[in-house]
matplotlib code that plots the C-alpha trace (Angstrom):
import matplotlib.pyplot as plt

x = [-27.8, -29.9, -30.4, -33.6, -32.7, -29.3, -30.1, -30.4, -32.6, -36.7, -37.9, -41.5, -44.3, -46.6, -50.2, -51.2, -54.5, -55.4, -52.0, -49.0, -45.3, -43.0, -39.9, -39.1, -37.5, -37.8, -34.9, -35.3, -34.7, -31.6, -30.1, -31.0, -29.5, -26.2, -26.0, -26.5, -24.3, -21.6, -21.7, -22.2, -23.2, -23.8, -27.2, -25.7, -22.8, -25.2, -27.2, -24.0, -22.7, -26.1, -26.2, -22.8, -24.1, -27.0, -24.9, -23.2, -26.5, -26.5, -29.9, -32.2, -35.3, -38.2, -40.1, -36.9, -34.3, -31.8, -29.9, -29.6, -30.8, -33.3, -34.0, -38.0, -40.5, -39.4, -39.3, -36.1, -35.3, -31.8, -30.3, -30.2, -26.6, -26.6, -26.6, -23.9, -21.2, -18.7, -19.2, -17.2, -20.0, -19.1, -22.7, -23.0, -25.2, -26.9, -27.9, -29.2, -31.0, -32.7, -33.9, -35.6, -37.4, -38.6, -39.9, -41.8, -43.4, -45.1, -48.2, -47.9, -47.4, -44.7, -42.7, -43.1, -39.9, -38.7, -37.7, -34.1, -34.8, -36.8, -34.0, -31.6, -33.8, -34.0, -30.1, -29.8, -32.1, -30.1, -26.8, -27.7, -30.1, -28.4, -28.9, -32.3, -34.5, -32.1, -32.5, -35.9, -36.5, -34.3, -36.4, -39.6, -38.0, -37.3, -40.7, -42.4, -39.9, -40.8, -44.6, -44.0, -43.1, -44.9, -46.6, -44.5, -41.3, -41.8, -42.4, -39.1, -36.9, -38.4, -37.2, -33.9, -33.3, -34.3, -31.9, -28.9, -29.3, -29.6, -26.2, -24.9, -26.7, -27.7, -30.0, -28.5, -26.8, -26.1, -22.9, -21.6, -20.2, -18.9, -16.9, -13.5, -10.5, -9.6, -6.1, -6.4, -8.5, -5.4, -3.0, -5.1, -5.3, -7.9, -8.5, -11.8, -13.3, -14.5, -17.5, -20.4, -23.9, -26.3, -28.9, -26.5, -27.3, -25.5, -26.2, -25.9, -27.2, -30.8, -32.1, -31.9, -33.3, -30.8, -31.4, -30.4, -27.5, -24.3, -21.3, -19.0, -15.4, -12.4, -10.4, -7.1, -4.0, -2.6, 0.9, 0.6, -0.3, 2.6, 5.0, 3.6, 4.2, 7.6, 8.7, 6.9, 8.8, 12.1, 11.5, 10.7, 14.1, 15.9, 14.5, 16.7, 15.0, 16.0, 15.2, 12.6, 15.6, 17.8, 14.9, 14.2, 17.4, 17.8, 14.7, 15.9, 19.5, 17.5, 15.2, 18.1, 20.2, 17.9, 16.2, 17.9, 16.7, 13.0, 11.4, 8.6, 10.8, 13.9, 13.4, 15.3, 18.2, 17.6, 14.0, 11.1, 10.8, 6.9, 6.3, 8.9, 9.2, 12.7, 14.1, 17.5, 17.0, 16.1, 19.1, 21.5, 19.6, 19.8, 23.5, 26.5, 28.2, 26.6, 26.0, 27.4, 24.3, 24.0, 27.8, 27.2, 24.1, 26.4, 28.2, 24.9, 24.6, 25.9, 22.2, 22.0, 24.9, 23.4, 19.9, 21.8, 22.8, 25.7, 26.9, 26.7, 29.0, 31.4, 31.7, 32.3, 35.1, 36.8, 36.5, 37.9, 41.0, 41.3, 40.7, 37.7, 35.0, 33.7, 31.8, 29.6, 29.2, 27.9, 25.4, 24.2, 23.8, 21.8, 19.6, 19.0, 18.1, 15.2, 13.6, 13.9, 10.9, 10.4, 11.6, 14.6, 15.5, 17.1, 19.3, 20.4, 20.9, 23.4, 25.2, 25.7, 26.9, 29.5, 30.6, 31.4, 30.7, 31.5, 35.1, 37.6, 35.2, 36.7, 35.1, 35.5, 34.2, 35.0, 32.2, 32.2, 31.7, 28.4, 26.9, 28.6, 27.1, 23.9, 24.0, 25.3, 22.2, 19.9, 21.2, 19.7, 16.3, 16.9, 14.7, 14.8, 16.4, 18.9, 21.8, 20.2, 22.9, 25.6, 24.3, 24.0, 27.5, 28.9, 26.9, 28.2, 31.8, 31.4, 29.7, 32.3, 35.3, 35.0, 32.7, 34.5, 37.6, 35.7, 34.7, 38.3, 39.4, 40.6, 37.9, 34.9, 36.8, 37.2, 33.6, 32.7, 34.8, 33.7, 30.6, 32.1, 34.8, 31.6, 30.4, 33.3, 33.1, 29.7, 30.8, 33.5, 31.0, 28.4, 31.1, 32.0, 28.2, 28.1, 31.0, 29.4, 26.4, 28.2, 29.9, 26.2, 25.0, 28.3, 27.7, 24.2, 25.2, 27.9, 25.0, 23.8, 26.9, 26.6, 28.8, 29.9, 33.2, 33.2, 36.5, 37.7, 40.6, 42.5, 42.2, 43.5, 41.0, 37.6, 34.6, 32.2, 28.6, 25.9, 23.4, 20.4, 22.0, 21.2, 24.2, 24.7, 28.2, 29.8, 30.9, 34.6, 34.7, 37.0, 39.0, 41.7, 44.2, 44.5, 42.2, 41.9, 39.4, 37.4, 35.9, 33.3]
y = [19.8, 22.1, 24.5, 23.2, 25.6, 24.6, 20.8, 19.9, 17.6, 19.1, 20.3, 20.4, 20.9, 17.4, 17.6, 15.3, 14.6, 17.6, 19.5, 20.5, 19.2, 22.0, 21.7, 18.1, 15.5, 12.0, 9.6, 7.9, 11.3, 11.7, 8.4, 9.1, 12.3, 11.3, 8.2, 10.7, 13.6, 11.5, 8.8, 6.0, 2.6, 0.6, 1.9, 0.5, 2.7, 5.7, 4.9, 4.7, 8.0, 9.5, 8.2, 9.6, 12.8, 12.6, 11.3, 14.5, 16.5, 18.0, 16.5, 14.3, 12.7, 14.5, 12.0, 9.9, 10.5, 7.9, 9.8, 7.6, 7.5, 4.8, 4.6, 5.0, 7.6, 8.7, 12.3, 14.3, 17.8, 20.0, 21.5, 25.4, 26.6, 28.0, 24.6, 22.9, 21.0, 22.9, 26.1, 24.1, 23.6, 22.8, 23.0, 23.0, 21.3, 24.5, 24.8, 21.3, 21.9, 25.2, 23.0, 20.3, 23.0, 24.4, 21.1, 20.4, 23.8, 23.4, 21.2, 19.5, 15.8, 16.3, 18.0, 15.3, 14.2, 10.8, 8.5, 9.2, 12.9, 12.8, 11.1, 13.6, 16.3, 14.9, 14.3, 18.1, 19.5, 17.7, 18.8, 22.4, 22.9, 26.2, 27.9, 25.6, 28.9, 31.1, 28.1, 28.1, 31.8, 31.4, 28.7, 30.6, 33.6, 31.4, 29.9, 33.7, 34.5, 31.4, 32.0, 35.3, 33.4, 31.8, 28.7, 26.8, 28.7, 27.7, 24.2, 23.8, 25.7, 23.0, 20.3, 21.6, 22.2, 18.7, 17.3, 19.5, 17.8, 14.4, 14.9, 16.3, 14.5, 11.1, 8.6, 5.7, 3.1, 5.4, 6.7, 10.2, 11.3, 14.6, 12.5, 12.4, 10.4, 12.3, 11.8, 13.4, 16.3, 17.0, 17.2, 19.2, 22.8, 24.3, 27.9, 27.8, 25.7, 27.5, 26.8, 29.2, 29.1, 27.9, 30.4, 33.2, 33.9, 34.2, 34.9, 38.6, 38.9, 39.3, 36.4, 36.3, 34.0, 31.3, 32.1, 35.8, 35.1, 35.7, 33.0, 34.1, 35.1, 33.2, 34.7, 36.3, 35.0, 37.2, 37.6, 34.8, 32.4, 33.8, 33.1, 29.8, 29.1, 30.5, 27.9, 25.1, 26.0, 26.2, 22.8, 21.3, 22.7, 20.9, 17.7, 15.0, 14.7, 12.2, 12.0, 9.3, 7.6, 7.1, 5.8, 3.4, 2.3, 1.8, -0.3, -2.1, -2.9, -4.1, -6.4, -7.9, -8.2, -10.1, -12.1, -15.3, -15.2, -14.7, -18.2, -17.0, -16.1, -18.5, -21.9, -22.8, -25.2, -27.4, -27.4, -26.3, -28.5, -27.8, -28.9, -31.9, -33.1, -32.8, -31.0, -30.3, -26.8, -26.4, -28.4, -26.0, -23.0, -24.4, -25.1, -23.1, -23.6, -21.3, -21.7, -19.5, -17.8, -17.2, -15.7, -13.8, -11.9, -10.6, -8.6, -6.7, -4.5, -4.2, -4.5, -7.9, -9.4, -8.2, -9.7, -13.0, -14.9, -16.7, -13.4, -11.8, -14.9, -14.8, -11.1, -11.2, -14.1, -11.4, -8.4, -10.6, -11.5, -7.9, -7.1, -4.5, -6.9, -4.4, -2.3, -5.0, -6.7, -3.2, -2.9, -6.6, -5.6, -2.3, -4.5, -7.0, -4.2, -3.0, -6.7, -7.0, -7.0, -3.9, -4.7, -5.7, -2.7, -0.8, -3.5, -4.1, -0.8, -0.5, -3.7, -2.2, 1.0, -0.7, -2.8, -0.5, 3.5, 3.9, 5.1, 2.3, -0.1, -3.6, -3.4, 0.6, 1.8, 5.0, 7.5, 11.2, 13.6, 14.7, 11.2, 10.2, 13.2, 12.7, 8.9, 9.9, 12.1, 9.2, 6.6, 8.7, 7.8, 4.4, 3.1, 0.9, 3.6, 5.2, 4.1, 5.1, 7.9, 5.9, 2.8, 4.9, 6.1, 2.7, 1.3, 4.2, 3.3, -0.5, 0.2, 2.6, 0.7, -2.6, -4.1, -3.2, -4.9, -7.8, -8.2, -7.7, -10.2, -13.7, -15.2, -13.9, -14.9, -18.5, -18.7, -17.3, -20.5, -22.9, -23.7, -24.2, -26.8, -28.5, -28.6, -30.3, -32.9, -33.6, -34.2, -36.7, -38.1, -38.1, -40.1, -42.6, -43.4, -44.0, -46.1, -48.1, -48.4, -49.6, -52.2, -53.4, -53.9, -55.8, -57.9, -58.6, -59.5, -62.0, -63.8, -65.3, -67.4, -68.4, -66.1, -62.3, -60.4, -57.6, -55.5, -54.0, -51.4, -53.4, -56.7, -58.4, -61.3, -61.0, -62.4, -64.7, -63.9, -66.5, -65.3, -65.3, -63.6, -59.9, -57.6, -53.7, -52.0, -49.6, -46.2, -47.3, -49.5, -48.6, -49.8, -52.7, -53.7, -57.5, -60.2, -64.0, -66.2, -68.4, -71.6, -73.4]
z = [-23.7, -22.1, -25.0, -26.9, -29.5, -30.2, -30.5, -26.8, -25.2, -25.7, -22.6, -22.1, -19.7, -19.4, -18.4, -15.4, -14.1, -12.4, -13.0, -15.2, -14.8, -16.0, -17.5, -17.9, -20.1, -20.1, -19.8, -23.1, -24.6, -22.8, -23.6, -27.4, -27.2, -25.6, -28.0, -31.2, -30.0, -28.6, -30.9, -28.7, -30.0, -27.0, -25.2, -21.9, -22.2, -22.7, -19.6, -17.5, -18.8, -18.0, -14.7, -13.6, -14.8, -12.4, -9.8, -9.8, -9.6, -13.2, -13.8, -11.4, -11.4, -10.3, -8.1, -6.5, -4.2, -6.0, -8.6, -11.6, -15.3, -16.5, -20.3, -20.0, -19.7, -16.1, -15.8, -15.3, -14.8, -15.2, -12.3, -11.8, -12.3, -8.9, -7.4, -9.6, -7.9, -10.1, -7.4, -5.3, -2.6, 1.0, 2.7, 6.4, 8.8, 9.7, 6.2, 6.2, 9.1, 7.7, 4.5, 6.6, 8.7, 5.7, 4.4, 7.6, 7.5, 4.3, 4.2, 0.8, 0.0, -2.3, 0.4, 3.4, 4.9, 4.2, 7.0, 7.0, 6.5, 9.8, 11.4, 10.2, 11.5, 14.9, 15.0, 14.2, 16.3, 19.3, 18.3, 17.6, 20.6, 21.6, 18.3, 17.1, 17.7, 15.1, 12.5, 12.9, 12.4, 9.2, 8.0, 8.3, 6.8, 3.5, 3.5, 3.4, 0.3, -1.4, -1.2, -2.7, -5.9, -8.9, -8.2, -11.3, -10.3, -6.8, -7.8, -9.8, -7.4, -4.4, -6.7, -7.7, -3.9, -3.0, -5.7, -4.4, -0.9, -2.3, -3.8, -0.5, 1.9, -0.3, 0.8, 2.9, 0.8, -2.1, -3.1, -1.9, -4.8, -2.8, -0.3, -0.3, 1.4, 4.7, 3.8, 0.4, 2.0, 4.4, 1.4, -1.1, -0.9, -3.2, -2.4, -4.5, -2.2, 0.8, 3.0, 2.5, 3.1, 0.7, 1.5, 2.1, 5.6, 8.6, 12.5, 12.0, 8.4, 7.1, 5.0, 1.1, -1.6, -2.8, -6.8, -6.1, -4.0, -5.5, -5.5, -2.7, -4.3, -3.1, -0.5, -1.8, -0.4, 2.4, 3.9, 6.1, 3.1, 1.1, 4.0, 4.3, 0.4, 0.5, 3.5, 1.6, -1.7, 0.2, 1.9, -1.7, -3.0, 0.0, -1.2, -3.3, -6.6, -9.2, -12.7, -13.8, -15.9, -12.8, -10.8, -13.5, -14.0, -10.1, -10.1, -12.9, -11.4, -8.1, -9.8, -11.9, -8.9, -6.7, -9.6, -8.6, -5.0, -6.0, -6.1, -8.1, -11.1, -10.6, -9.6, -6.3, -6.0, -4.3, -5.1, -2.8, 0.2, 0.2, -3.5, -3.9, 0.0, -0.3, 2.9, 1.4, 1.0, 4.7, 5.7, 3.6, 5.3, 8.8, 8.3, 9.3, 6.1, 3.7, 0.1, -2.5, -3.3, 0.4, 0.7, -2.6, -1.0, 1.7, -0.9, -1.8, 1.0, 4.8, 5.7, 4.0, 5.9, 9.3, 8.5, 8.0, 11.6, 9.7, 8.2, 11.2, 12.7, 9.8, 10.3, 13.9, 13.5, 11.0, 13.4, 16.3, 14.1, 13.5, 17.1, 16.5, 17.4, 20.1, 17.4, 16.4, 19.8, 20.7, 17.6, 18.7, 22.2, 21.3, 19.1, 22.0, 24.3, 21.9, 21.8, 25.9, 27.9, 29.5, 33.0, 31.7, 29.7, 32.6, 33.8, 30.2, 29.3, 32.2, 31.6, 28.1, 29.1, 31.6, 28.9, 26.0, 26.9, 30.8, 31.7, 31.9, 30.0, 29.0, 25.5, 24.6, 21.6, 19.7, 19.8, 18.6, 21.5, 20.4, 20.4, 23.6, 25.3, 24.1, 25.1, 28.5, 29.0, 27.9, 30.3, 33.2, 32.0, 30.4, 27.5, 24.6, 22.3, 24.8, 22.4, 19.2, 18.2, 19.5, 17.5, 14.2, 14.7, 14.8, 12.3, 9.7, 10.9, 10.3, 6.9, 5.8, 7.1, 8.5, 5.9, 2.7, 4.4, 5.0, 1.6, 0.1, 2.5, 2.1, 4.6, 2.4, -0.7, 0.7, 1.6, -2.0, -3.6, -1.0, -3.1, -6.3, -4.7, -3.4, -6.9, -8.2, -5.4, -6.4, -10.0, -9.2, -6.9, -9.8, -12.0, -9.4, -9.3, -13.2, -13.0, -10.3, -12.2, -15.3, -13.0, -11.7, -15.4, -16.5, -13.6, -14.5, -18.0, -17.0, -14.6, -17.5, -17.7, -14.3, -12.4, -12.2, -10.6, -8.3, -8.4, -5.2, -4.4, -2.0, -3.3, -6.8, -6.4, -7.7, -5.5, -7.0, -6.7, -7.8, -10.5, -8.3, -5.3, -4.6, -3.9, -3.4, -4.7, -2.3, -3.2, -2.9, -6.0, -8.3, -11.2, -10.6, -13.0, -11.9, -11.2, -10.6, -12.2, -9.9, -10.7, -9.5]

ax = plt.figure().add_subplot(projection="3d")
ax.plot(x, y, z, "-o")
ax.set_aspect("equal")
plt.show()
């Protein structure tokens, strides 16, 4: 793109009123070159691509701090390879302070500081008050070196240097293309991106021109770096890795399992009370007689059952029937300790210890020696997580033993089948309602002749109702085999 002889963008020197502007290109030339060589049909897309290149600092407008591309006669200039962002620059504030000092020492209109640059200079002067004399001396040395250069070369170098700092210290309100998320910076270990001075100077070294300063090579990894890498790789070997196919199967299985519990994918039965104004759903959730879906969910995992208050109650009843309820009661007591106000924690910890873990406790639980010793030490300094190890041990015991027996027990199976029985009863109830409606319909048809009959379970006679009378039919109306006529 920069090689004019190889078909790049034409670079030329433009004559101004009393001066010349060397090595410039126009924004329109850049857009045309991009559309021609990259086969871009949309002009807006070419302008967008060129703006991205300019935002990275590979080309820049010679009279503006905002790095964007315009499809007009605005003059642009290519950046020197030394200042390319591909060199992994991380310029320090001392370099920026030297650059701003250089600008103030040269009495030229094109080098005057903008308002935001003057504010940055004042802030840096306060921050580097102790070493400001050194910074000022470095800036003076750079100015002396620049004065020895050709006027045209100096003008080009000044604009390239300004564009470099427009990328790394952009105008307020512009996007900083070199800025990264701090979390990514902590994770990323790029050995090529090391801190280096833009001007190749330090406090103990002589000054040098930025154009002739070689790029500092990356530091070779030493013994400590290799040891850290070995430790990191060993840690990666210990991690439990799964194939993507296994992960996908697990996710699909989980989604299918919980499909009927997602109201966005499966309509709820009964209907959503927020939409239909029917509170049956809330009544079922609040009742202590769980439905089939609710009971079925307890079988998904031990955590699902512990999250449901009704599930915990049913599991506790089952454990009481087996005389092993102390494990669940201890687990619930520890959960209660975690939710208590801080001033009540110490007393509640002591109560839990006396009930479940103290010698001769009325509801002693079975703990391994390691967990018991650690819990005994924690009780001396009570807190919300005093029983953390003991609770984890009891949780694993219940999950591997009591929970599996509960799922196989008749208690759980009866709860699982209770919903089906309820549906059968509702079916019979629906049939009875249909029969009742048919009786009412027949009654209205016979009302044309001036009378109708209602049949009851206990009587063998029919009750006469006038055609104009209003009536209601009870759910107890059933078929009867005998009837007597009643005449007016």
